[in-house]
C-alpha positions in Angstrom: -17.1 -4.6 162.6 -18.7 -3.6 159.3 -19.7 -0.2 158.1 -23.4 0.5 158.2 -25.7 3.5 157.7 -25.7 3.9 161.5 -21.9 3.5 161.9 -19.7 0.5 162.6 -21.5 -2.5 163.9 -20.7 -6.3 164.5 -21.4 -8.4 161.4 -21.4 -12.3 161.4 -18.8 -13.8 159.1 -16.8 -10.7 158.5 -13.9 -11.8 160.8 -13.6 -15.3 159.3 -13.5 -13.8 155.8 -10.8 -11.4 156.8 -8.7 -14.1 158.5 -9.0 -16.4 155.6 -7.4 -13.9 153.3 -4.5 -12.9 155.7 -1.5 -14.8 154.4 0.6 -13.6 157.4 -1.6 -15.6 159.8 -0.9 -18.8 157.8 2.9 -18.3 157.9 5.0 -21.2 159.2 6.2 -18.9 161.9 2.7 -18.6 163.3 1.3 -21.2 165.7 -1.6 -23.2 164.5 -4.9 -21.6 165.5 -8.7 -22.1 165.4 -11.4 -19.4 165.5 -14.2 -19.8 167.9 -17.0 -17.3 167.6 -19.6 -16.4 170.3 -23.1 -15.7 169.3 -24.4 -13.1 169.2 -21.6 -10.8 168.3 -21.6 -7.7 170.5 -20.2 -4.2 170.5 -18.0 -4.2 173.6 -20.2 -1.5 175.1 -22.8 -4.2 175.6 -20.6 -6.5 177.6 -22.0 -7.8 180.9 -21.2 -10.4 183.6 -22.9 -13.0 181.4 -20.4 -12.4 178.5 -17.5 -12.6 180.9 -18.8 -16.0 182.1 -19.2 -17.3 178.6 -15.6 -16.3 177.7 -14.4 -18.0 180.8 -16.4 -21.1 180.1 -15.0 -21.4 176.6 -11.4 -21.1 177.9 -12.0 -23.8 180.5 -13.8 -26.1 178.1 -10.9 -25.8 175.5 -8.1 -25.5 178.0 -6.5 -28.9 177.4 -6.6 -28.5 173.6 -4.7 -25.3 173.3 -1.4 -23.9 174.5 -2.8 -20.3 174.7 -5.8 -18.2 174.0 -6.4 -14.9 172.2 -9.6 -13.1 173.0 -10.7 -10.6 170.2 -12.6 -7.8 171.9 -13.7 -4.2 171.4 -11.5 -1.6 173.0 -14.1 0.2 175.1 -14.5 -2.4 177.8 -11.5 -4.6 177.1 -9.8 -3.6 180.3 -12.9 -4.6 182.3 -13.0 -8.0 180.7 -9.3 -8.6 181.1 -9.6 -7.7 184.8 -12.6 -9.9 185.3 -11.0 -12.9 183.6 -7.9 -12.5 185.7 -9.9 -13.2 188.8 -12.3 -15.8 187.4 -9.5 -18.1 186.0 -7.8 -19.5 189.1 -4.8 -21.7 188.5 -4.3 -20.3 185.0 -0.9 -21.5 183.6 -1.3 -20.6 179.9 -1.4 -17.2 178.2 -4.8 -15.5 177.7 -4.2 -12.4 175.5 -6.9 -9.9 174.8 -6.5 -7.6 171.8 -8.4 -5.7 169.2 -8.1 -2.6 167.1 -8.8 1.1 167.0 -9.4 1.0 163.3 -11.7 -1.9 162.2 -10.2 -4.6 160.0 -12.5 -3.6 157.1 -10.6 -0.3 156.9 -7.3 0.6 155.3 -4.5 1.0 157.9 -6.2 -1.2 160.5 -4.0 -1.7 163.5 -5.8 -5.0 164.1 -3.5 -7.0 161.9 -0.3 -6.2 163.9 -2.1 -6.6 167.2 -3.6 -9.9 166.2 -0.4 -11.4 164.8 1.6 -10.4 167.8 -1.0 -11.7 170.2 -1.0 -15.0 168.5 2.8 -15.3 168.8 2.6 -14.3 172.5 -0.1 -16.9 173.1 1.9 -19.6 171.3 5.1 -18.9 173.1 3.7 -19.6 176.5 5.9 -17.2 178.4 3.3 -14.8 179.8 1.1 -17.3 181.6 -1.6 -14.9 182.8 -4.4 -12.8 181.5 -2.8 -10.1 179.4 -3.8 -7.3 177.1 -1.7 -6.6 174.0 -2.1 -3.4 172.1 0.2 -1.0 170.2 3.4 -2.9 170.7 3.0 -3.6 174.4 1.9 -6.5 176.5 0.2 -5.3 179.7 -1.1 -7.2 182.7 -4.8 -7.4 182.1 -5.9 -6.2 185.5 -3.4 -3.3 185.4 -4.5 -2.0 182.0 -6.8 1.0 181.3 -7.9 2.6 178.1 -6.4 6.1 177.9 -7.0 7.1 174.3 -10.1 7.1 172.2 -8.3 7.5 168.9 -4.6 6.8 169.4 -3.1 3.5 168.3 -1.4 3.0 171.7 -4.8 3.2 173.3 -3.9 1.3 176.5 -1.5 1.9 179.3 -0.5 0.3 182.6 0.3 3.4 184.7 1.3 1.6 187.9 3.0 -1.5 186.5 5.6 -2.0 183.8 4.7 -3.7 180.5 5.2 -7.5 180.5 6.7 -7.3 177.1 7.4 -4.9 174.2 7.3 -5.8 170.6 9.8 -4.3 168.3 11.9 -6.3 165.8 11.6 -9.0 168.5 9.2 -9.6 171.4 11.1 -8.8 174.5 9.7 -10.0 177.9 10.3 -8.4 181.3 10.8 -11.6 183.2 10.7 -9.9 186.5 7.3 -8.4 185.8 5.6 -11.6 184.7 3.3 -13.4 187.2 4.7 -16.3 189.2 3.8 -19.7 187.9 0.4 -21.0 189.0 0.2 -23.6 191.7 -0.1 -27.1 190.2 -3.6 -28.2 189.8 -6.6 -27.9 187.4 -7.9 -24.6 186.1 -10.9 -23.4 188.1 -13.5 -21.0 186.9 -15.5 -18.8 189.2 -18.6 -17.7 187.4 -19.5 -14.1 188.4 -22.9 -13.3 189.8 -24.9 -10.2 188.9 -24.2 -7.9 191.9 -25.4 -4.3 192.3 -22.2 -2.3 192.1 -21.9 1.4 191.5 -19.1 3.8 190.6 -19.2 7.4 191.7 -16.6 10.0 190.6 -16.0 13.0 193.0 -15.8 16.4 191.5 -15.6 20.0 192.9 -19.0 21.1 194.1 -20.5 17.6 193.9 -23.9 17.5 195.6 -23.9 14.0 197.1 -27.5 14.1 198.1 -28.4 13.8 194.4 -26.9 10.4 194.5 -28.6 9.2 197.7 -31.2 7.3 195.7 -28.6 4.8 194.5 -27.5 3.9 198.1 -30.2 1.5 198.9 -30.4 -1.9 200.6 -29.7 -3.5 197.2 -26.4 -1.8 196.6 -23.6 -4.2 197.6 -20.5 -2.4 196.5 -19.5 1.2 195.6 -16.2 2.3 194.0 -15.6 5.9 194.8 -13.1 7.7 192.5 -11.6 10.4 194.8 -9.0 13.2 194.4 -5.3 12.3 194.8 -4.5 9.9 197.5 -8.1 9.4 198.6 -9.3 12.9 199.4 -12.9 14.1 199.4 -14.9 17.3 200.0 -15.3 18.0 203.7 -18.2 19.2 205.9 -21.3 20.3 204.1 -20.8 18.2 201.0 -23.4 15.7 202.0 -21.0 12.8 201.7 -21.0 11.8 205.4 -24.7 10.9 205.5 -24.3 9.0 202.3 -21.4 7.0 203.7 -23.2 6.3 206.9 -26.2 5.0 204.9 -24.0 2.8 202.8 -22.4 1.4 206.0 -25.7 0.6 207.6 -26.8 -1.3 204.5 -23.6 -3.3 204.5 -22.2 -2.0 201.2 -18.5 -2.3 200.5 -17.0 1.1 199.8 -13.7 0.9 197.8 -11.7 4.1 197.3 -9.7 4.5 194.1 -7.9 7.6 192.8 -8.8 9.6 189.8 -5.1 9.9 189.1 -3.7 7.4 186.6 -0.5 7.0 188.6 0.0 6.6 192.4 -2.1 5.0 195.1 -4.8 5.7 197.6 -3.6 6.0 201.2 -6.5 6.8 203.5 -5.7 9.0 206.5 -2.6 10.6 204.9 -4.7 13.8 204.6 -7.4 14.9 207.0 -9.8 15.2 204.1 -9.7 11.4 203.7 -10.3 10.6 207.4 -14.1 10.5 207.0 -13.7 7.6 204.5 -11.5 5.7 206.9 -13.9 6.3 209.8 -16.8 5.0 207.6 -15.0 1.7 207.1 -14.0 2.3 203.5 -11.2 0.1 202.1 -8.3 1.4 200.1 -8.1 0.4 196.4 -4.4 1.3 196.7 -3.1 1.5 193.1 -5.8 -0.6 191.5 -7.6 0.7 188.4 -11.3 1.3 188.6 -11.7 -1.5 186.1 -9.9 -3.9 188.4 -11.7 -2.7 191.5 -15.1 -3.3 189.9 -14.1 -6.7 188.6 -12.6 -7.7 191.9 -15.8 -6.8 193.8 -17.8 -8.9 191.4 -15.4 -11.8 192.0 -15.4 -11.6 195.8 -19.2 -11.2 196.0 -19.5 -14.3 193.8 -17.4 -16.3 196.4 -20.2 -15.6 198.9 -17.8 -14.1 201.5 -18.8 -12.1 204.5 -18.5 -8.3 204.3 -15.5 -8.4 206.5 -13.8 -11.0 204.4 -14.5 -9.0 201.2 -13.0 -5.8 202.9 -9.9 -7.8 203.8 -9.3 -9.3 200.3 -10.0 -6.0 198.5 -6.7 -4.7 200.0 -4.7 -7.9 199.3 -3.0 -8.8 196.1 -4.7 -11.8 194.4 -3.7 -11.7 190.8 -1.1 -9.0 190.6 -3.8 -6.3 190.5 -2.3 -4.1 193.2 0.9 -3.2 195.1 0.3 -4.0 198.7 1.1 -1.2 201.2 
């Protein structure tokens, strides 16, 4: 990012110039590295399925040349990209570490330097062989991470899974938390398809009829952020007709919790029974970011609705804790 009259914006060449002057990154303790830049540079708010596919394609194309990969990414949608890559890269057996900064590299006190140097070391060590997110001294599983702070330097957390590693004087890994080694075989990339998916957050007094227009034949998946363990407003809220309409159109309804910790358990309370009756699937302890990315992935495999419902509740890449 560079400072402009309209605020910080991506600027070609800025990153290369900054890295060329960083003596720490040329230290003998650092792994050898190369910088590959995608064009055009984007604010992470503009990320789409197309950009996820391009990142995945670069990793697959360069997979044999490198021992690990660091993906430099804006913080706003970093957890979505980390989740998407975790599903797209099947058979991954090398580290893919996403990182970035809250304070741009062009500013004094940028946290980007510490995040980048640690991410490079982690990628070079080859211990965490999965898609990860490093930020503020902690290495998190990519599809378990969520951005919880807009201005804190520890911007990300993994509320339902322990950090894979913590960086103090040394980088200490939690071996029990790391993913199991991938099955032998080549890395396989699933390119994600543009799929109409929506996210709807429930709030007190919500008038669901106002959202009826989004539940059309084109909608393929809907992530519903509910209260607590999957609870929703009862009779008179207008939700039941909406759910029935979605069911008729074959949309996959996935229920996640607005709580950062804990899991959805449909049917525990009577107020979630309507969701269960409507054929909704439980997101369990998945983040909304992981649920959205997983829906994109499963739809891209061209599975039947019943198969998608089944796999949404199964652990594929360490994204959820099975009931």
